[in-house]
N, C-alpha and C positions, 0 to 999 in steps of 0.2 A: 399473535402475540406482538405487542409493541416492542420495537427495537430502536435503539439509539444509533445514529450514524454520525461519526465525527469527521469533520473536515477542518484541517488546521491551515489557516492563512499565515504564511511565514513572511510574506513580503509581496511586492508586486510581481505577479506571474509565478510565484512559488507557493504552491498549495500541495498539501499531502492529505489524502483521504483514503477511504477503503479500497477504491479501485486501483490506485497506484501501489498501495501496500500489498494488495493481493497479487498484482503483477510481479512485484519484487519477490514475493514468496514463491511464485511459480518459476521465476528465473532460478532461484535457489534450488527448487525441486527438480527442474528439467535440464538445467545447465545450458540453456540457450534462450535468447529473446524470442526467436521465432516459435520454439516449442511452447514457451510460456504464453505467447499470444494465442496460439492454436488452442491451448488448454482453456483459455478464457473466452474463446470465440471472437477474437479480434485479429485484425490483419497485422502482419509483421510491421508494416509502416506505422500503424497506430502504436503498437507496442514500442517500437524503436523511438518514436517521437516522444512518448511519455518518459522513457528511460533518459533520453537526452535532456528533457526538461528538468528532470530530477538532478542529473549530473550538473547541469548549468546552474540551476537554482540554488544548490547547496555549495557551489564553488569547488567541489571536489567529486571524484567519482563515487557513485552509489553502486553502479554496475560497471564492470570492466570486461573487455573482450579477452578471450583466451585464444592464443594462436593455436591452430589445430594441426594435426598430422594427417594421416591417411583419411580419417573420417571427418575432417574439417574442424573448425574452431568451435567456440561456444562462448558462453558468458557466465560470469559468477558475480555474486554480491561481494563488494569490498567489505572490509571490517566495519567501516563507517555505515555502509548500506545495511548490513545485518543488525547493527546497533540501532539504526533508524527504525527498522521493522519492530525490534523488541520494544523500543520506547513508545512507538505509536500504539502497539498492542497493550502496553501497560496503561497508557492514557485512556484507551478505549475501555479497558476493564474497570478502571477507577471511576470513569464517568458513568458507566452502566450501573455500577454498584450504588453510586450516589443518586442516580436518577430512578432506580428501580421502584421505590414506593410511589413516585409520581407517575411513572409509566403504568403501574398497576391500577392506580386511580383513574387514569385516562381510559384504560381498557374497560373499566367498570362503569365509566360515565359519571363518576362522582367527582365533583370539584374538590380539590385539596386546599385547605387553609394555608396561606403563605405566611 
């Protein structure tokens, strides 16, 4: 099945795409950058680098560290970060809906009149 993948170029070095959004969703689900990285099969360093790129690129925290007690700290999405995920997923749904007839045509091999 043909599927659309959205990458948004927001400025030099500031991109948002399915991988970063999935990482943010995993941070929200697991409460830590390292656990999110493990869930996605990426190293902690790679996950941390992507989170830092997002925090820097947006000029405000997307993910913030939580100071831990006995079991250590963690991380959570900021309100801005959670909104970023929601907006990206809304853009993705709208684009998939708009592109659906064209993707169906591509799968069938029939050219679509433009």
